[in-house]
C-alpha positions, 0 to 999 in steps of 0.5 A: 155259288160253288157250294150251291153247285156241288150240293145241288147237282149230282157229283157222280155225273163227271161233267158236274164233278169237272165243274167243281174241280174247276172251282175247288182245289181237291187235294187242298180240300181233301188234306184239310178234312183228312187232318181235321178228322185224323186229329179229331178236332172237336172244335170243327167243322162247326167252327174255325173254318178259313178259306180263300181264293185269289183274284186271278183267273183260274184260281180255286178255293182253298182251305186254311188249317187253324186252331187245332187245340181240341184235337190229338186227344183234347176233344175226344179219344183216338177211337172216335169216328170223326170222319162220320161226325164231319160228314153228318155235321150240323151247327148249334141250331141243328142246321147243315154245315156247308163244308160238311155238305160239300164233302158228302156230296163229293164222296158220291163221285168215284174219282173223288172217293178213291182219291180221298181214301188213298190220300187218307192212307198215305197220310196215315202211313207217312205224316200221321205216322207216330214216328213223324207225328210223335217226334214233331209233337215232342219237338214243339212241346220242348220248344214251348216248355219255357213259355208254358211255364211262364204262361201258367204262372201268369194265367193260371194252370199247373205245368206239371199237369200239362207236361205229365198229363196232357202231353202223355194224353196227346201222345197216346193219341198219336201212338194209338190213332192209325188203326181207328182212322184207317177203319173209319 
């Protein structure tokens, strides 16, 4: 019902947008789309969408971030306009994806658009800044290095390739993504 309402009613109308805000946790929705598009998660939004809503009165739909393994340079490069891809996403039978349609519909609303753009800029300058994201990525790498060696012995793969090629590729993405994402 929420998706149909948002897609079927002009969101530039304040009354309609207020109805949408009563159904959808706007900050959560924005953070989800911003994170996915900043990371250029190639396996999304046509896949790996999770959302939930409590059964309590007044609760809102919220998105859950899952399965980012095709992001940070693993699915596409740091210059790719993933925001454009997400807004115009279709599934494997060329049908629109409801979550992308929700974003596209909401972006016609000035209040939403301003929030989305400002929140994106805030995250680019803080959480996604290479000094923060890079440190976190390397800390995670270090915390799983021993397990990655065991994983590759058991399932196949080359630890030296992972550590010597995949990790540097991810770090290049992290260190280079800010400018292109801001432009998009």
